[in-house]
N, C-alpha and C positions, 0 to 999 in steps of 0.2 A: 756872643759868638754864635754864628749860625752854621750848622752842618747838615749836609743832605741826608746822612745817615748816622744814627747812633747804633753802633755794633755792640751787642752785649755778648762778651766772650772773645778772649784774645787767642783761642785755640786755632787749629788749622783751618777750619771752615771760616771763621770770622776774619782771619788774616788774609786768606786768599780773596774773599769777597772784597774786603776793604782796599786791598792792592788793586784789584781789578777796576774798582770804582775810581780810585785815584788816577789810574792811567787814563781814564776818560774824563777827567776834569771834575769829578764829584768829590765832595769833601765828607770825611768820616771822623767820628770820635769813637774810639774803641776802649771799652771798659771791661775789667775783669775783677771778680771778687777775690782771686788769688793775688799773691804779692809778686807774681811773675807772669810773663807771657807764655804762649806755647801749649797751654792746656795740658792734656795727658801725654804729650809727646815731649814735654819738657826734659831737657838733659842738663846736668850740672857737673862741672869738673871736681873730681875728688881724687887725690893722688895722681893727678893728670890724666885720669880716666873719665870719659864721658858717661856718667851714670844715668841710666833711664829711671827717673824717679817714680814713675807711675806704671811700671811694668815694661816688659820687652816689647820694642816696636821695630819691626823689620819691614822696610818699604818693599813692596812687590806689586807688579802690575804687568798686564799684557797690552795695556793701552799705550801706544807709542806717543800719542798726544800728550797724555799725562806724564809719561816719563821725560819727554822733552821739556814739558813745563817745569817739573820740579828740579831738573838739572840746570835750569837758569840760576837756581838759588843755592846749589851745593854741588860739590864733586862726590859722587858715590863710589864706595869701594866694592869689592868683588865677594862680599860676605854672602854665603848661602846657608839658609836656616836648616840645620841637620840636628834636631833635638835628640836627646837620649832619654830613655825611660828606665827607671829603677823600680823593680818589684822584688821585695825582700833582698836577697843577695844576688839577684839576676839583673843583668843590664841588657837593654834591647834598643835597636834603632827605630827611629820614627821618621816618616810615617810607616805604617805596616808594609814591609817589603821583603824581599827575599833574604836580606840580612836578618831581619826579625824572624822569619819563619825557619831559617837555617839554625839559629840559636835556640829556638823554642822546641823544634822537632828533629833537628839533624838532617833535614831534607837538603837536596842539592839542586834540584830542578824545579821550574815553575809547575810542571805537570805533577810532581810529588806533592808540592805545597797545596795546589788546587784540590787534588784527591783528598788530602788530610782535612782540609776546611770543609769540603762538600760532604765528607763522611760524618763530620761532627754535626753539620747542620741537619742532615738527613735523620740522624739518630735522635734529635730533639723533637721532631714531629710537631713543630709550631705551625699552626695555620695562619690566621689573621692576628698579628701581634697586638696585644691589648696594653702593653706598657713599654717603657724604654728597654727594660731588660730583655723581654721577648724580641723586640725589634733588633737589638744588637746581636743577640744570639742567633737570630735568623740570617744575619748578614755575615758574621765572621766566625761563628762556632764558639764552644765554650772556652777554649784555652786563652785565645785573644781577649775575649771579653773578660774573663775572670782576672787576668794579670794586668791588662793594659787599659781597660775601659771602666770596669765597675767602680773601683775605689776612687779613681780620679773624677769620675762624672758625679758620684755621690758627694764628694767634697765640693765640687764646683757649684752644685745646686742646693746642697744642704738637705737632700732627701735621699731615701732609698730609691734605687733604680726601678723597683717595682711600682713606686708611687709616682713616677714621672711619666708623662704621656709619651707615646711612641713617636710622635711626629717630630720630637726634638732631634732625633737622629734619623734623618731621611735616607742617608747613605753613609757608609764607612769605606773610604777608598782602600782598596788592596792593590798593591803594586807587585807585580810578579817580575821585577827586575831588581838589580842590586843598586838602587838609587836612593840615597838618604836625603835628597833635596825635598824639603817639606812642601814647597810650593811648586805649582806647575807653570807659574807665570814666566813670561819671556825675560822680563827685567826684574832685577832683585839686587839689593844692597843696603848699606848703612851710609848716611851722609858723613863724610870725613869732618871731624869737628863737632858732631852732634846735631840734633834736631833744633835746638833752640836757635842756632844761628840762621836757620832757614826762616823761621818766623820773624827773627830780627830783620832780615832783608825784606821780607813781604811788607813789613810795617814801616819801613824807612819812609820818613817824611809825613807820617800819619799820627795824629795826636792820640796818645794812649795813656790811660789811667788805670794802674793796677791798684789792688786793695780797695776796690770800689764796688759795693753791692748795688744792684740795680735799683731796688726799691728806695734804699737810702739815698742814692743819687737823685732819683726823681723828686724825693721829699725836700732834699736840700736845694735842688734847682728851682723848685716851685717857689721858694722863699727868695732865692738870690736873682733869679731870672738871668743867670750868667750865660746859659746855654739854650738854644733852641735848635730843633731838628725836624727834618721833614718825615723821615720814616725810621722804624726801628727794625734791626735784624736781631732777633733773639735766639740764642744758641743754648740757653738753659732748658730746664725741664718744662715742657709745655703745660703739664698740670700745675706746676708751681706758679707759672705766669697767671693762670686763671685761679690762683688761690685755692686749688684742689676742689673747686665747687662741684665737680661731677664725681669726685672720688680720687684716690691716689693710684697712680700707676706703679707697678712693682719693678724693682731692679735687683740684681745682685752687686754686691760691693766687694771690694778687696782691701786688705791691709798688707803693709809692706814693712819688713823687718830688715833693715840694712846693717851690714857689718863690714867694717873696715879691718882688713887683715894685713897690717903693714909688714909682717914678718913672712908672709906667704906670697909667692909670686904666681902660683897657679893652683887654685883650690879644686877645681873639678875637671879642667882640661876641655871644657865646652861652654858655650854661651848660655845654653838652656838645658837643664836636666829636670825632667818631670819625675815626680814620686807618686806612683799609682796606688800604693796601699792607702786605704782609708784611715788606718791607725796613725799614720804620719799626718799631722794637721795641715802642713802647707802642700800646695800642688806642685810647685817647682822652685828651683833655685836658679837665679840668673847670675852669671859672672860677667860682669859688663865689659872688661878689657877684651874679651874675645870677640866682641862685635867688631873691633877695629884692629885686631891682631896685635894687641898691646904688648909691649915688652917692659912696661914700667915696673919698678920695684914696688912690691906690695900688690894687693888686689882688693876689690870691693864686691861683695855678693849681697843679693837680696833675696830673702825668702818671701814668697807670695802666698798669702792666706785667703781664701774665699770667705766672705762674711755676708751674713743676713744684712739687707739694707733697711734703713728706717729713715725718715725725714731728718735732714741735717747731716746725714752721712753722704759720702761721695758716691753717686750712682755710676756704675760702670757698664753693666750689661742689662739691657732691657729684657724683661721676661715676656717674650711674645708668645703667650698662650692665648687661647680663645677669649678668656675674660679680659685680659689686658688689651688685646687687639681691638676688641669691641669698644672699650672705654676710650682708647686713643681715637678711633673713628669719631667718637662724639666730640672730643676736643678738637679734632681736625675740622669738624664742621664749624665750631666757634671760630677757629683760626681763619676759615675761608670767608668769614663775614668781616674780617678786619681789613680796612682799607690801607692802612699805613704801617702794618706790623707784619714781618716776615719770620718764619720759623726755619731754622736750619740746623744740621748736625744730628748726631746720634740721639741727643736729648730732646731737641726741638721737633724732630721727626720720629722719635721713639723707634729707632732701628740701628742695629750695630752696623757700623761701616768700617771697612778697612781704609787706610789712608788715601789710597788712590781714588776710592769712591767718594771720600770726603771732598777731595780736591775737585772731582768731576762735578759733584753736586753744587759746590760753591761757584764754580765756573758757569754752570748752567743758570743758576740764580742771577748772577751778575749779568749774564747775556740777556736774560729775560727782562731785568730791570733797565737795561740800556736800550 
């Protein structure tokens, strides 16, 4: 069997690329090491609730072309991401806005909030920030930093804020309106029925093999000669593809603790609640039914724990510091020498992408190939 492309990874990038190639008469075989398609946006029904198995995914974009594209494969609801943060016994709205400031300081007007923040910043006398703590303090002052940034960030990165580089936080958006919408994008929502169905539709009519490791597939196929292909799209880790010959790129990983609460219909009243104290080991709790305004009996929650990444763990967030970016450039130079191998997605391109950017990148690569 001959295929024009072997697509390694049945996540969003690989699925969009394969779908576009099929539309233009090209053949693709898609393989994935997991036992399911859809990668990290995989959703699974539990108690009739679409559970985001690898963390909360809220689709948002300001690109109408991408919004129109994804709406071919799903109907989206009106969900707006409005997370809540808990610090000790205090509850705050996110992103940082007038609701946050009113709760924190009792202020009522934007002018009062700005004056409070500016007075805190001025009192710190920070010149050029030398680390993440100083950078954050110079942007939002001590109260917001101590209660809503410090502990959460230290859990996320596994390091003290004083030991993290300043460039990680280039800006911290402060909104002086009573608007709890986390994203500024024009279009936002959750696909009715979950994300897995989108990828199923993208991969309709395309040969897919799950539970299939790339190296094992090549070895097995070398013996059987059952499949041949013209090019490879690799959406796994670029350093793994090259057997880490130049060194190992760093990531942060995540662990998920899912709990089914059949006797509770509403655990926290919101889809996403962040826990900003460092003493609490998880960064957030997700209650999945609220993504789709669920009225099912019972509920499902997931506690999300940041974790140090090591080979064999699932990589989630590239650590884009100077050392890793330089190493990636070296791997990128190797990739540019490949005639028949493409690298795509957050692991192949060592960059964190929101879902709309994944789709845009996959469409651009397909157009380039065609």
